[in-house]
Structures are given as C-alpha cells and as structure tokens.
Phi, psi and omega in degrees: 000135184236156178291140180247125177267113181288137176260192178295143176287153177301135177306326181295327178290316177299314180298319180298315182297333182269006182237078180290156359283132184225143172208179182295321185293328180263011171280115190268343186264048183293338175298323176301317182292315178303316182297317180296318182294314180295323180295311183289336175270000175056041172082014183241142174301141183295341184249301185272344180073018171285169183290135168232151175236178190289333188286153179297341181280351182236358182206165174234151173270114185264133169263110181302313165266121192296152176302318186293320186267338182227069185299333180290346181260000190292338178245015178276116185301326182293342180266357187255132183226163174260125182235157174288175179288343174063033181057042175305135182098342175280163173305153185306324184287351178255356180276160180207174178058219184301321181300320178284321186297315181061232183263009182281158182270157171239148181288323185236143181250123181296343182260006177255111186298334180285349180271345174050055189303326185289343175270352185269347184229157171215171187233141178264163183298336178275005178093001180292144171255134183222164175225145174283349174275111186303321181295314180290324177302316178297322180290326175304323183271312188273314185280314183261340179057042186282354178255028168303145181308318183296321179289319176301319180295322176300312182293322177300323179297319179293317178299317180298322180294318182288327175293320176298319177299316181298313181297321179296317180296319179296318180291325182293319185259000178056046179173188180299145178282126180296153180304320183299327180288321174300316183293320180295319179291320177300316184296334177298332183274344189232347186279162177087181181248358182285174176300143177277161176286140177307138176064019185299331183296338177298314178293317179300316178301314183297316180296318178300322177297319177296318180295322179296320179296326181290341179277341186280000000 
C-alpha cells in the first residue's frame, strides 16, 4: 500500500455538489472522476497496488468511508479512491480490496497524509503484507483480504526482483552496494508522471529499509 497525493477534484464533481439535490448516484460525470483518480494514483489500485485503468470495466470508485454509513462523505473528493475490481463475482473468500471491504471501516486511509500509510505496513519475504498495528493488521487480512495467495505471489515477485538486483550489484562491485545506488534504484520506481509499476511500493519499502540501516 502506498501513499496517495490527492490532486484537484474534477470540476464536474464540484459543480454537482453545488447543485442540490445531489448525491453520488445522480452524479453523471463519473468518467471524469475515474480519470482523476487513476491519474493521481498513477494507475495503481489504492489498496493492493494492482493495475487499474480509467474505464468502469477495470476499476471501481471506492468510498473510504462508505456511502451507506457516511452519507455526508459520498461526494467528498478526499474520501474517494480508485480501486481494482477485486475479483468481483468470485466467492467472498476470493474477493479483495473494495469488493471485499463493502461498508466496513478501515483504520488508515492511504490518501490521508496524516495517516502516514507507508509507515503502517511492511512486507515479508513470502509476499505477505503486515502491520504492527493489530487492528489494521486484522483489517488487511479480513476487510481487504490482501494476503490472498495471488496477491502475495505478485508482491513476492517484486521482492525477489529487488533482491536479485542487490545480489548482482554486490557481486559486480565485490562489496557493499553504495547508498547512491540504492537511491538511484528506488527512484526508478517512483520518478516521473507516468503509470507506476504494479506493486512497486514493495521494492521501494525494501530499499528504504536498507537506507535506514545504513544510517545506523
């Protein structure tokens, strides 16, 4: 899970909110909203970090605070995120992200800068995502179902790739990898305005851990 920096809301959403009676269901310009969410999330699901695109067939508009329980938040752009389809249509135990979450609450919001989402999670070598916050750790598993085998395998693949890079660099220079090389490799995953690689934050997290150790 990676931090999301919210950009300006679509003008059509602002105009709709200022024209009562208004609610999410009668907001007709949802394509504007999808485009804004996918752009600011750089093509990644807000929860699992899998690929999403602008069309309704590849993503869902997620209310971090659900419409049913928090109707006053249904048109608040800060409450709106872009999520993958989460294996919609599959049995519940195979669903994930917004599809699995439904109307339940989450403790931390990836789009709220005060929640520091990237400090709330860490990754194991088998691709598991975990949190030292017991409540949020339970939500990662039960509410979002982010430790489904298929998602763990995707994250494990990213971890394996960055570990292979590290081992190759150590062998190439016959010694410890310099800090500048770690920073350069990390930046490859986050720089620019184009879409990010799916699950990229796993590699960024691992590199950041190495950089922290180098400061000690």
